[in-house]
N, C-alpha and C positions, 0 to 999 in steps of 0.2 A: 871416371867410369860411371855409368848409369847405376843409380841405386833404385832397385825395383820396389823396395818398401816405400820409400818417400814418393817416388813417381806414382805408385798405385794410389796412395792416399790423396795426392794432389789432383790426380785425374778424377777420382771420385768426388772430390769437393767441387771441382769445376763443373762436372756433370750435374751434380745436385743443385748448383746455382744457375742451371740452365745456360751455361757458357758453351759456346761452340769450340770444341777442341782443335778444330782447324785453325782457329785464331791464335792458338798457342804452339803452332807447328814451328819446328826449327830444322833448317836445312831440308825442308820438304817433308819432314816426318813429324807426325803428331805424337803426343805422349803415349797413346795406345800403340802406335807403330813401334815406339822405342821399347815398350814392354814386351811386345811380341818378338822383338829381335833377340831377347834373352831367353826365349823358349828352349829348354833342354830336350834331349832325346827321350828322357824318361817322363816328360810332361811337366817337369818342374820349371819354375821361372826364377831367374836370378842371375847375378853376375858372379863376383868373387865368392859371395856367401849365398849359397843356394840351400833352401830348406823349406820346411812347411810354412813358416811365417812369411818368407819372401814370396812364395807362390800364392798364398792366400791374399796377401796385400796387393799383389800384382793383379790377381783376378778381380779384386774390388775396383781397381782402376780400369779394367777392361769392360766393366758393366756398361750397357748401352743407355741406362737411365739411372736415376737416383734410387738407391736401395731403400732409403727412408725419405720419401718426398716431403718437402717443406710445404705444408698446407696451411694457409692462413686460418686463424681461429675464427669460427663462425659465432658471431655475437647474437644471442637471443634477445631481440628487441623487446619481446613481451616481458622478459625478466628484468631488463634494465629500466624500462619505462612502465612502471606499475600504474594501473589505472587509479585515478583519484576519485574517491566517493565522498558523499556527505551524509550527515545525520543531524537532526535537530536536538537541542538541549534546552530544557526549561528548569530553572532554579527558583523555587518558591521560598522567599526569605521570611524570617519570623514576623516582620511587620506587614506581611501580606503582599508586598510587591514581588515582581518576578523578573529574573534576568533571562534573556533569550540569547542563544548562541547557535550559529550554524558551523559545525566542526567538519573539517576536511581530513580524510584519512586515506591511506593506500591499502590495497588488498580488498578481498571480498568481504571482510568484516573486521571489527576491532572490539576490544573488551569495553564494557561500560566504564571501567576505571580509567582506561587509556583515553576514552572519548572525553571524559571530564578533565583529565590531566592536561590534554592538549587544547582545551578550550580557551586558555589564557586567563582563567579566573584564579584568584589567590586561594590556595588550598592549604589545609593542615591535616595531614593523614598519619596513619600508623599501619604497621604490618603485623598481622597475626599469623604465626607460623602454621596454624591449622585452618583458619577461616579466610586467610588472605588479606588484602588491603581493606582498610576502613577509612571513611571520611569523617573527620571530626569537626572541621570548620571550613566554610566557604565564604570568601570575602569578609573574613573576620567575624562571621556569624556562626555561633555554635560553641564548641568546647576546645580547649587546647589538646594537642596530641598526648600530653602527659596524663590527661584524665579525660579521655574521649567521650565518656558517657556521664559527664558531670551534672547533667540536667534531666536525667530520666524522669518521666517516660519520653521526654523530648530528645530526639536524635535525628540525624540526616537519613531519612528513609529513601529507598531506591525504587523507581517506578518505570513503567513502559506504557506509552500511549498505543492502545490497540482498539481499532475500529471506533475511534473517538472517545474511548473510555480509558481512564488511568487504571492500570493493574499493578498491584504490588509485586515486586520481583521475587520469584521463587529461588533465584540464584544470587550469589554475591556479585558485586560489580566487577571483580577480577575474573569471574568465570563466564558471565553472560556475554554472548556475542551480539554486538550491535550490527544490524544489516543496513545497507545504504537505503536512504529514503525513509527511515524510521525516526521516532522521537523518544528520547530518554528524559526522565524527570527526577529531580531531587527535591524533597520537601522537608521542612523542619517541623517536627512535632506532628500534631494531628491536623495539620493544615490540608486543605484540598487544592490540588493543582488546577490551574485554569484549563478548562476543557475546550475553549473556543480557538485552540491553536492546532495547526497542522504543519507538516513538513514544508508544504509549499509557502505558507505564510512566514515561517521562521527563516527559510533559506532563499526567499525571493530577494531580488535586488532591492537595495535600500530598505531592508527589513528593520524593524525596531529592535533595539537591544535591551529595552527596559519596558516593563509593563507595570504601571502604578497599581497600588492596592485599590480594590473596588469595595465600597461599603454596601451594606444591605439595602440602604435607601436608594443608592445609585443603581442597584440591580433591579429594583422594582420598576416596572414599566409604568409610565404616566399614561392615564386614560386619555384617549383621543377626544377632543371636544366634540359635542354633538353638532351635527350639521343640519338638524331639523330647524325649520324657520320658526321664529318666535312671533306669536300673534300680536300685532300692534294695532292701535286704533287707526282706522282709515281716515286720512285727512280729508276735510271737506273743501272742495274747490272754492276759490274766492269768487264772489260775484258782487258787482257794484250795488245790487239791490239790497245786499246785507247791510250796507251802511245807511240806506234809506228807511229800512223797516222800523227802527226805533222811533223816529220822528213821526211817521205815519200813524203808528199805534197811539202815540200821545195825543195827536190831533183828534183821532176818532174818539178816544176816551173823553177828551174835553168837550167835544160836541155833544156826546151822550149826556154828560153832566148838565150842560146848559139846557138841553131839552127837558130833562127831568125837573130842573128848577122852574122852567117856564110853565110846565104842566102843573106844578104844585102851586104857583102863584095864581094861575087862572082858577084852580079849584077853590082856593081860599076866598077869592073875590066873589065868586058865585055864591058861596055859602053865606057871606055877609048880606 
């Protein structure tokens, strides 16, 4: 004998799965036809056991469509493929040299501490329950985390490059939000961070990762040599007569001497 309860649930499952009930017909009757054959005069549906439950479950099977449609989950691509952004990072070491890094992060911003932590540099840090994270050592330069401020007043200070000028951070690195296309800096002690850097130079293809220390003498510009012409003696053109002049002068001088001697001899003879 037909069981209205089971038939109702099976019919509902087939309908929800987008199955054609005609494909499940037996002796020319679909599952829904079988349920309707057990309709009682009082409107209930069932066979040997008729009641509220059998009627309700039979009605589920008589539904023309799924009561709870199976809808594929819609994947938010914007949430799964977060946009990758970049920011520049400058580390001024105690010896005056600088490390440069272009750091990639997801989302609209990242904290200054996370930017440094994901740069690939070796860090030694500590966590203050009130002030947040602190940086003690970068690339083994600085102090151990057990005594983070061992060399005061020298410590790792936190900076931001704003309009080409380094500004000391008013917020801790764990609180400050780094935006895409900006440059963060860390300096040991009273050092001055290099100002000739921009996000474009740090994050450009094949950008340098290291900037050597520059001494004061190297920073002094060398004066450009003067291009004014130097007055030099004007060379005298060569002439063959220049070689003849000395001999001619000697001959003339000799003739003059002979003339004077002759005149003197004549004068002396007349006097005798």
